[in-house]
C-alpha angles and dihedrals in degrees: 000000000000117000102268135155118260095259093051090046090054092048089047093051091046094051091049092048094049100041103028088227124152117258090250092054091043093053091047094052093044094048094048089055095044092250096302106141095210092050090048092053087052093053093048097046094043093053111060093190089067093055095084125118113195124186108231091211092057091048090053091050092050090050092048091052091062102028117121111252090228104041138038094247143065113262134181095292093051091046087051090054090047093052089051092051091048090047088234126132111245089232092053112121089229086075090061087052089052090050089050091053090049090047088230114192095204139033114254092014137094121182114213092254093049092050099044097040092048094049092045091055091050091049092243123145101145141046089245092057089044092056091046091055095052095086089049093051090046088054091054088073088067093061110091099216093043092048088052090051094047092045093052090044090056094065095062093036094054102041121095115264111268094018123116093201136055119245109248098236089049092048092049090051093048092048091051091052096043100043091046082074094044093042093218104180095217101054097105091044090052093050092048090048094053092049091048101041111014112032092171137109117279123247124225088245094055090046096053097038092053091064090050087050093051092050100041103041120068124230093263092046091229091139094046109122112209089197092055125111097263120143112265089247091062091047088053092048090057090052089048089054091051092047092051093047093244089128129018119258111245 
């Protein structure tokens, strides 16, 4: 148990006894209410995602099922087995949402802490619960704010370790996956433009600004402002669309 004063320890134990919450969730609720028990109960019962009770032994068993035999982490082979158990294609975008929940630093890898903390936060300690949570995680892509967070998370997750930019082929694959959800009409044109005119790695600024462009500018580009603060690559893309007759020149 965390190093706490006697009064805080007693409140923590009382909270756990009454709610059945894990120590981590109990601490989260109590700290957010400045250690007032009634306030902590309000926090706990008003946030369904906190009302999860996972068994640490089961979490450990799940982790060990997928852990790499030569490293204390889950690597590509383990993730492939996990996907098979979940009956989900490894290329399914829901696996990106899973990685976002786990705060995974790198694609196709989960550290032990990422895996266990992520599942604990989701209230998952069995394959059955994991499968049951998949539709919820898929639905999170429909939430505007969560989609933005998942989109921005994807840049750091997908890039090579030690690199500041995202390899073009990887960026294109991620955009096709993400914008299939948002149904942005120009995604194929954007990818073709990059391959024809850019052929370089993608910066974080271009990555994040493209989502803002896709959201803010309508499909006929009538509200596109050439004097706006868009990255030069996006301005060039608009010219490319006009040159190729995809949109009418004003």
